MIPA-604756 format. One record per atom (N, C-alpha, C, O): residue in three letters; y, z, x. Coordinates in steps of 0.02 Angstrom, whole numbers, plus 32768, in hexadecimal, padded with zeros to 4 digits. Atoms other than C-alpha are relative to their C-alpha. Example, Ala and Ser with C-alpha at 12.3 -4.5 7.8 and 13.67 -1.06 7.14 Angstrom:
// residues 2
ala7FC58000802D/ala7F1F81868267/ala803C8000802D/ala803B80218061/ser7FC57FFD7FD6/ser7FCB816582AC/ser803780257FD9/ser806E802D7FF2/
//
This chain:
// residues 206
unk80037FD27FE9/unk1E7D7729931F/unk7FBE800E8034/unk7F857FFB8027/unk803280087FCE/unk1E19774D93B5/unk7FDB803E7FF6/unk7FF080727FDE/unk80257FC98013/unk1D8577B393B5/unk7FFE80358037/unk8004802A8073/unk80077FBF7FC6/unk1D73785A940D/unk7FC3801C8016/unk7FBD803F8049/unk80457FFE7FF4/unk1CC6786A940B/unk7FE380417FD5/unk800A805A7FAC/unk80237FCE8026/unk1C4F78F393C1/unk801A8045800E/unk801E80568049/unk80067FB77FF7/unk1C7479A993AD/unk7FCB80298006/unk7FCD80668009/unk80477FE47FF5/unk1BC179C793BE/unk7FF77FF28036/unk7FBE80028047/unk801E80057FD1/unk1BC079959456/unk7FDF803F8032/unk7FD28077801D/unk800E7FC07FD8/unk1B8779FE94F0/unk803A801C8026/unk803A80538041/unk7FB97FE97FE7/unk1C417A00952F/unk801B80407FD1/unk803A806C7FEE/unk7FEC7FD18031/unk1C647A759489/unk7FC1803C8002/unk7FD280707FE6/unk80307FCE7FFC/unk1BB27AE494AA/unk8010803B7FFF/unk7FFA80597FCD/unk7FED7FBF7FED/unk1BF77B8194E1/unk80537FFF801A/unk8065800A8053/unk7FBE7FF47FF1/unk1CAE7B7E94DB/unk801D80467FEC/unk801C80647FB6/unk7FD47FA88002/unk1D117C2C9500/unk804780017FEF/unk80717FDA8006/unk7FBF7FFD8002/unk1DA47C5B94C6/unk803080018025/unk801D80228055/unk7FC97FFE7FC9/unk1E437C4C952C/unk801880388003/unk8031804C8037/unk7FE07FA97FEF/unk1E7A7CFE950E/unk7FFF80207FC9/unk7FF280037F94/unk80077FD2802C/unk1E7E7D8C94AE/unk8044800B7FDE/unk806780327FFE/unk7FC28011800B/unk1F1E7D6B9446/unk801080437FE4/unk802E805D8013/unk7FDD7FDB802C/unk1F4F7E0093CD/unk7FD580317FE1/unk7F9980217FDA/unk80297FD18032/unk1F0C7E959369/unk802B80087FCB/unk806780037FD2/unk7FD27FFC8033/unk1F487EAE92C3/unk7FDD804E7FDF/unk7FA1805D7FDB/unk801A7FC58009/unk1F417F5C9287/unk8015801E7FAD/unk805080137F9E/unk7FF67FEE8048/unk1F407FA991C2/unk802280438017/unk800580658041/unk7FDA7FC77FEE/unk1FCE803E91CD/unk8007801A7FC1/unk80137FF97F8E/unk7FE87FD7804E/unk1FE380D19144/unk805480268026/unk80768053800E/unk7FC27FCE7FF8/unk207F810291B0/unk80277FBA8033/unk802C7FBB8070/unk7FEE803B7FE4/unk20CF804B91D1/unk803880028024/unk80397FDF8057/unk7FC27FF67FD2/unk217B807E9213/unk7FF180238042/unk7FFF8015807C/unk800D7FD27FCF/unk213D8101926A/unk7FD37FEC803F/unk7FD280098075/unk802B80277FD8/unk20BB808992BC/unk801D7FC98024/unk80047FA5804F/unk7FD880497FDE/unk2133800992ED/unk8027801C8030/unk803580008065/unk7FCB7FDB7FD3/unk21A480869339/unk7FC98011803E/unk7FDD800B8078/unk80237FEF7FC2/unk210980BC93A9/unk7FEE7FCB802D/unk7FF27FD0806A/unk800780367FD5/unk20DB801D93E0/unk80367FEE801F/unk802B7FE0805A/unk7FD380147FE3/unk21867FF09406/unk800D80258041/unk801F80088075/unk7FFB7FC57FCF/unk218D80959472/unk7FD37FF5803B/unk7FE97FF18075/unk803880027FD7/unk20E7808494C6/unk7FFD7FBE802C/unk7FF37FBE8069/unk800F80397FDB/unk20DF7FD694F3/unk80447FE48013/unk80447FB38037/unk7FBA80247FF6/unk21A07FAE94FD/unk7FFA7FB97FDA/unk80177F8A7FF4/unk800080358049/unk217F7F2B9461/unk803B80017FDE/unk805F80327FD5/unk7FDD7FFA8030/unk21E67EE293F4/unk7FE57FE07FC2/unk7FAE7FC57FC5/unk8016801F8036/unk21D87EA59345/unk801A7FB98001/unk80577FB28000/unk7FD8803A8008/unk21F17DEC933F/unk80087FE97FB3/unk80357FC47F9F/unk7FF98018804C/unk21CB7DDB927E/unk7FED80487FDB/unk7FBC806A7FEB/unk800B7FC7802D/unk21D77E6A91FD/unk80107FEF7FBE/unk80447FCF7FB5/unk7FE57FDA8036/unk21D87E93914C/unk7FE180337FDD/unk7FB680547FFB/unk801C7FBD8023/unk21AA7F1590D0/unk7FA97FF97FF7/unk7F8B801E7FD0/unk805980088014/unk20DE7EDD90D2/unk7FF37FFF8054/unk7FCC802D8062/unk801080117FB7/unk20CE7EB39195/unk80317FFF803E/unk806C7FF18032/unk7FEA80107FC0/unk21047EAD924B/unk7FE37FEC8036/unk7FB4800C804C/unk801980117FCD/unk20E67E4C92D4/unk803380098042/unk806D7FF68041/unk7FF47FFE7FC5/unk21037E77938B/unk7FE37FF98040/unk7FA77FF3804E/unk8021801F7FB0/unk20F87E519442/unk803280208028/unk8067803A8016/unk7FE47FE17FCC/unk21297E8B94E1/unk7FF87FCA8041/unk80047FD7807C/unk800D80397FB8/unk21017DE59552/unk801C7FBC7FD6/unk80397FBB7FA0/unk7FF58048801D/unk21167D239536/unk7FC57FEF7FC3/unk7FBA7FB57FB1/unk8042801B8031/unk207E7D2594B2/unk803380157FAC/unk805380497FA4/unk7FD67FF8803C/unk20D77D1893FE/unk7FFA803D7FE4/unk802D805F7FDB/unk800E7FB18016/unk20867DBB93BA/unk7FC38016801A/unk7F8F7FF68011/unk803A7FD07FEC/unk20137E40940C/unk7FF5802A7FBC/unk7FC480127F9F/unk80137FD48023/unk20087EB9938E/unk80347FF17FAB/unk80717FEB7FA6/unk7FE880068037/unk20207EA192CC/unk7FEE80447FD7/unk7FB780617FDA/unk800B7FC9802B/unk20357F2E9256/unk80017FF77FB8/unk802F7FD27FA7/unk800D80148049/unk20097F23919D/unk8010804C7FD7/unk7FF980837FE5/unk7FF67FAE8013/unk20567FAE9129/unk7FDE80047FD2/unk7FE77FD97FA6/unk80337FDF802E/unk1FD67FFD90C3/unk8004803D7FF3/unk7FD4805D8007/unk7FF77FC57FFE/unk201C809F9090/unk7FC280247FDA/unk7FB4805F7FE3/unk803B7FE58024/unk1F8080B4901B/unk7FC68002801E/unk7F9A80137FF7/unk8034800B7FCF/unk1EFD809E90A6/unk7FED804F7FFE/unk801380807FFC/unk801E7FB97FEB/unk1E79812E90BC/unk801A800A804D/unk80277FDD8076/unk800F7FEF7FA6/unk1E888187916B/unk7FD07FF9802A/unk7F98800C8018/unk803D80097FDA/unk1E22815D91F3/unk7FCC80327FF8/unk7FDB806D7FEE/unk80337FCE7FF0/unk1D7F81AD91FF/unk7FD27FEC803A/unk7FB27FB98044/unk800A80227FBD/unk1D4D81B892A2/unk7FA67FFB8007/unk7F8A7FF3803E/unk803D7FFF800A/unk1C9681BA9268/unk7FED7FB27FF2/unk7FB67F9C8002/unk8008804E8027/unk1CA780FD9218/unk7FF47FE68045/unk7FFF7FFB807E/unk800780397FBC/unk1C728066927F/unk803E7FE17FFA/unk805E7FEA7FC6/unk7FD180247FF1/unk1CF97FFA92BC/unk80167FF28042/unk7FEF7FE58070/unk7FEA80017FB5/unk1D777FEC9350/unk80098033801F/unk8032805C8008/unk7FF77FC37FD3/unk1D68806A93D5/unk803880178015/unk804F804F8007/unk7FB57FEA7FEE/unk1E0D8061942C/unk800B7FA8801E/unk7FDE7F7F8028/unk7FEC80277FDC/unk1E6E7FD89476/unk801F7FF3803B/unk8034802A804B/unk7FEA7FE47FBD/unk1EB77FB89527/unk80367FD5801F/unk802A7F99801E/unk7FC6801A7FE8/unk1F597F869577/unk7FFC80058063/unk800080388085/unk7FF47FE77FA4/unk1F5A7F6B9648/unk804B7FE98013/unk806E7FBB7FFE/unk7FC87FFF7FEA/unk1FE87F8A96A2/unk7FEE7FDA8050/unk7FB47FD78064/unk800680277FCF/unk20057F259747/unk7FF8802D8040/unk7FD28018806B/unk80117FCF7FCD/unk200E7FC397C4/unk7FF9803F7FF0/unk8009804E7FB7/unk80157FBC8016/unk1FDF806E97C1/unk8043801D7FEF/unk805080397FB9/unk7FB47FD8801C/unk209B80AA97CC/unk80177FE67FBE/unk803480107F9C/unk7FF48016803D/unk20B980449736/unk7FF480347FCC/unk801C80507FA6/unk80317FD28037/unk203680AC96D3/unk801C803A8003/unk803180567FD0/unk7FDD7FBA7FF8/unk207A814D972A/unk803F80017FD5/unk804980267FA5/unk7FBA8003801A/unk2128811C96FE/unk7FFA7FFF7FAF/unk802080267F92/unk8016800C8044/unk20EA80EE9649/unk7FFE804C7FE6/unk802780637FBD/unk801D7FB88001/unk209F819F9645/unk803B802E7FDD/unk804180477FA5/unk7FDB7FCF8007/unk213181FE9663/unk80497FEA7FC5/unk806E80147FAA/unk7FD1801C802B/unk21AC819A95F8/unk7FE780127FB8/unk8011802D7F94/unk801F7FF78038/unk213881AC955F/unk7FF780447FEA/unk7FF880547FAE/unk7FF87FB57FF7/unk212D826C958C/unk803780117FE4/unk803580317FAF/unk7FB87FE8800E/unk21E58286957C/unk80037FE97FC4/unk802980087F9F/unk7FE080128050/unk21E2822094CF/unk7FC680257FCF/unk7FC080137F95/unk80247FCF8020/unk215882AD949C/unk7FAF7FD97FF4/unk7F837FF77FD4/unk80328025800B/unk20CB8228949E/unk7FC77FFC8036/unk7FC47FCD805D/unk80347FEF7FC9/unk202E826F950B/unk7FC27FEE7FED/unk7FAF7FF07FB3/unk8043801B800B/unk1F84822E9526/unk7FCA80397FF8/unk7FD5806B801A/unk80277FD8800D/unk1EF1829094EB/unk7FCA7FFB8032/unk7FA180298036/unk803D80037FC4/unk1E7A8254957F/unk80207FD68033/unk80417FA48029/unk7FE580257FBA/unk1EA78221962F/unk7FC680068034/unk7FAF803C8045/unk804080017FE4/unk1E1581E4969A/unk800B7FC7802A/unk802D7F948021/unk8012803E7FD0/unk1DE281869730/unk7FC67FD87FF6/unk7F967FE7801A/unk804380308016/unk1D5E810496ED/unk7FD97FF1803E/unk7F9C7FF5803D/unk8023801D7FDD/unk1D3B80C3978F/unk80247FC28014/unk803E7FBC804B/unk7FEB80417FF9/unk1D7680109776/unk8050800A7FE2/unk80777FDA7FE5/unk7FC47FF78026/unk1E138059971A/unk801C804E8005/unk7FFA80817FFD/unk7FE47FC18020/unk1E9780E49711/unk800C80057FB8/unk802C7FD47FA6/unk7FF0800F802F/unk1EA581049667/unk801D803F7FD4/unk800B80797FE0/unk7FE77FC1802F/unk1F05817295DF/unk7FFA7FE57FBB/unk800B7FAD7FA7/unk800E80158049/unk1ED68173952F/unk803A80207FCF/unk805980547FDD/unk7FD07FE58033/unk1F47818E949B/unk7FF37FF27FB0/unk7FC37FCF7FA1/unk80127FF9803C/unk1F5081A193E0/unk80397FDC7FDB/unk806680047FCF/unk7FCA8012802F/unk1FCC812D9377/unk800D802B7FC6/unk7FE8805A7FB9/unk7FF97FD38047/unk200F817692D4/unk7FBB7FF17FCD/unk7F9E80237FB6/unk804D7FFE8016/unk1F6C813D9280/unk7FCB80128019/unk7F9580018001/unk80487FEF7FC7/unk1EF481859307/unk7FD97FB6800A/unk7F9B7FB7800A/unk8020802E7FCD/unk1EC880DC9349/unk800880058045/unk80408004805F/unk80017FEA7FB6/unk1E9680FD93FA/unk80217FBC8034/unk80047F868037/unk7FFC80297FD1/unk1EEF809C947C/unk800880108041/unk802580468048/unk800B7FFF7FC6/unk1ED9808B9535/unk802A7FD48035/unk80257F97803D/unk7FD880217FDB/unk1F5B807095B4/unk7FE680108056/unk7FDB80458073/unk802F80047FBC/unk1F10803C9663/unk801E7FE08032/unk80517FBE802D/unk7FDE801E7FCC/unk1F24800C970B/unk7FB67FF08031/unk7F91801C8047/unk804C80267FF3/unk1E877F959750/unk800C801A805A/unk803A8008807F/unk80137FEA7FB5/unk1E4C7FEF9804/unk7FF57FC58029/unk80157FC2805D/unk8012803B7FE2/unk1E077F4B983D/unk80257FD77FF9/unk80427FD27FC3/unk7FE980328008/unk1E557EB59874/unk7FE47FC87FDB/unk80077FA97FB3/unk8024803E8035/unk1DDF7E329825/unk7FD780267FD4/unk7FC880617FD9/unk80377FED802A/unk1D6A7E3B979A/unk7FB98003801C/unk7F8D80217FFD/unk80457FFC7FDF/unk1CD27E239810/unk7FFC803E801A/unk7FC480578015/unk7FFF7FC57FE3/unk1CFE7EC19864/unk7FEF80387FBC/unk7FBD805C7FB6/unk800D7FCB803A/unk1D0A7F2A97C6/unk7FC67FFC7FD8/unk7FB4802B7FB4/unk804C800D8024/unk1C5F7ED49780/unk7FE1801F8032/unk7FB3803C8016/unk803180067FC2/unk1C0C7EF8982D/unk800780507FF3/unk7FD0806C7FF7/unk80037FBE8008/unk1C477FB99808/unk7FE280137FBF/unk7FCB804C7FC2/unk80167FF78038/unk1C0B7FB79751/unk7FB97FEC800B/unk7F96800D7FE3/unk803D80138001/unk1B6C7F739776/unk7FE280228037/unk7FA58019803B/unk801F7FD27FCC/unk1B4F7FEF9813/unk7FEE80467FF0/unk7FF480597FB6/unk802B7FBA8005/unk1B01809C9825/unk802B803B7FF6/unk801980727FE1/unk7FD47FC2801C/unk1BA480FD9817/unk80197FFE7FBC/unk8030802E7F9E/unk7FFF80048059/unk1BB980BA9763/unk7FCE80197FDE/unk7FD380467FB4/unk80387FE18012/unk1B1380D09742/unk7FED80477FEF/unk7FD0805A7FBC/unk7FF57FBD8000/unk1B2681879773/unk803380167FD0/unk802580457FAB/unk7FE07FDE8028/unk1BB481A29717/unk80327FC87FE2/unk805F7FAF8004/unk7FEC80418022/unk1BEE8119969B/unk804680127FD9/unk80647FE67FBA/unk7FCB7FE08027/unk1C7E81899651/unk803D7FF68023/unk806A7FD08010/unk7FD57FF77FD5/unk1CE581B996E4/unk801180458005/unk7FEC806F7FEB/unk7FDE7FBB7FF0/unk1D538255971E/unk803A80067FF5/unk80647FE0800B/unk7FC37FE2802A/unk1DD582AC96C3/unk803E8006803F/unk8030801A8078/unk7FCB7FF57FCD/unk1E7782AE9726/unk8045801D7FEF/unk8055801B7FB4/unk7FBA7FDE801C/unk1F258302971E/unk802E7FE3801B/unk80437FE68054/unk7FC5802A7FEA/unk1FA6828D970B/unk803B8017802A/unk80597FF28051/unk7FCB7FF37FDF/unk202782FD9748/unk7FEF8008804D/unk801C7FF88074/unk800E7FF57FBC/unk1FC5832B97F4/unk7FFE7FAF801D/unk80147FAA8056/unk7FFF802C7FED/unk1FAB82699804/unk80497FDD800B/unk80547FB9803C/unk7FA580047FF1/unk2077824E97F6/unk800B801A8047/unk80277FF98073/unk7FE37FE67FBD/unk208782C29887/unk7FE77FE18031/unk800B7FCF805F/unk801380147FC7/unk2017828298EE/unk801A7FAB800C/unk801F7F938044/unk7FE580397FF8/unk205681D998D9/unk804A80068019/unk805A7FEA804D/unk7FB47FE77FE6/unk210F821698EF/unk7FF2801F804F/unk802280158074/unk80067FFB7FC1/unk20CD82559995/unk7FE47FC8802C/unk7FE37FCC8069/unk8005804E7FD5/unk209B81A599D1/unk7FA480028013/unk7F897FE58042/unk804280107FE4/unk1FDC81BF99D0/unk7FEB7FB17FEE/unk80047F8E7FC2/unk8023804C8002/unk1F79811599E3/unk7FED7FF47FB6/unk7FC8801F7F9E/unk802F80118038/unk1F4880C7993C/unk7FC780037FF8/unk7FB280137FC0/unk80597FF87FE9/unk1E9480C79973/unk7FEF80437FEC/unk7FBC80517FCC/unk80117FB17FFA/unk1E9A81819979/unk7FFA800F7FB3/unk7FC980207F92/unk7FEF7FF68046/unk1EF4818A98CF/unk7FC97FF07FC7/unk7FB980107F94/unk80248023803F/unk1E8381239870/unk7FB98008800B/unk7F9380007FDB/unk80447FFB8000/unk1DDD814398BC/unk7FD980387FD8/unk7FEF80717FDD/unk801A7FCC8031/unk1D6481A4983E/unk7FDA801C8026/unk7FB18007804F/unk802F7FC37FD3/unk1D278245987B/unk7FB980107FDD/unk7FB280087FA1/unk80417FEF8021/unk1C70827B985C/unk8002802E7FBF/unk8032804F7FAE/unk80067FD2803C/unk1C3182D397BC/unk7FFF80448024/unk7FDE804B8058/unk80027FAD7FE8/unk1C5683A197DA/unk7FAD80137FEB/unk7F95800C7FB3/unk80357FDC7FF4/unk1BB383ED9800/unk7FE7801E7FB4/unk8006804E7F9B/unk80217FED8040/unk1B538409975D/unk80257FEA7FBE/unk801E80047F87/unk7FEE80358043/unk1BAF838C96E8/unk7FE27FC8800E/unk7FCC7FAE8041/unk801780447FF8/unk1B8182FC96A7/unk803D7FD57FD7/unk80717FED7FC1/unk7FC58028801B/unk1BE382689661/unk801880127FBB/unk805380107FAD/unk7FE67FE08041/unk1BE982AB95B2/unk803D803C8002/unk806C80437FDA/unk7FC87FD37FFD/unk1C4D833E95F4/unk804B7FE28016/unk8078800C8018/unk7FC380267FF7/unk1CE182C5961F/unk800D7FD97FC6/unk80307FA87FCF/unk7FF580218035/unk1CE1828B956F/unk803580267FDD/unk803680637FDC/unk7FCF7FD58026/unk1D8182A99500/unk800B7FD97FCC/unk80417FE07FB0/unk7FF780258035/unk1D5E82239479/unk802780197FC0/unk80437FF17F9A/unk7FE57FEC8051/unk1DA0829193DF/unk802D80447FF5/unk8032806A7FC6/unk7FDE7FD17FF6/unk1E1283029427/unk80537FE97FDB/unk806F7FB37FD8/unk7FBF801C802B/unk1EBA830E93C0/unk803B7FF08034/unk80357FFC8071/unk7FC080137FDB/unk1F6982D193FE/unk7FFD8044802E/unk7FF1807E801C/unk7FE37FB97FCC/unk1F94833E94AC/unk803A80257FE7/unk806380087FC5/unk7FB57FE48011/unk202183BF9491/unk80157FF2803E/unk7FF77FE88073/unk7FD67FFB7FC0/unk20B583B694F5/unk8001801E8032/unk7FF180588026/unk80117FDD7FCF/unk20B683EC95A9/unk803180367FF5/unk80338067801B/
//
């Protein structure tokens, strides 16, 4: 048997993960949550029994796992834990079209905001987990990081709330992508905290 060398060598000193693979949720509303993620992410279950389901929407074997725990306590927004998790769309029109499709299904965001680096829409799943659907404004990570470390982000780390219907109308009129995604300044007299909607209930149908 050949020796592979030491796992304590410098080669393995700071090995980073290859990717973020999946999220597993404990659900009080198992079937409802499964249907929600099927609809929101266009995902499909690749394995399911009465206890759990594994779901994917791409070439990963599973992206979302849901464990059936009907006796679980409801989420307490004051408890420590995951704030939200996010999924990125390749183009702005894909994100906007997803918004339209979900609205037609009665699934509405509780917060829509131009963070600067992203155009983001926040939803709540049946267990009140927060799910962000987003579009990356900048083409490279370096550009996004430059924005985040710059003066504009220091002044307003939250973003600017936007009206999705208005953005859709502008997109359909053919406005340039750069104009649609450019983050406006804070309205006079407002602070970044005036843009926060982290604890809003689910939005009501339009």
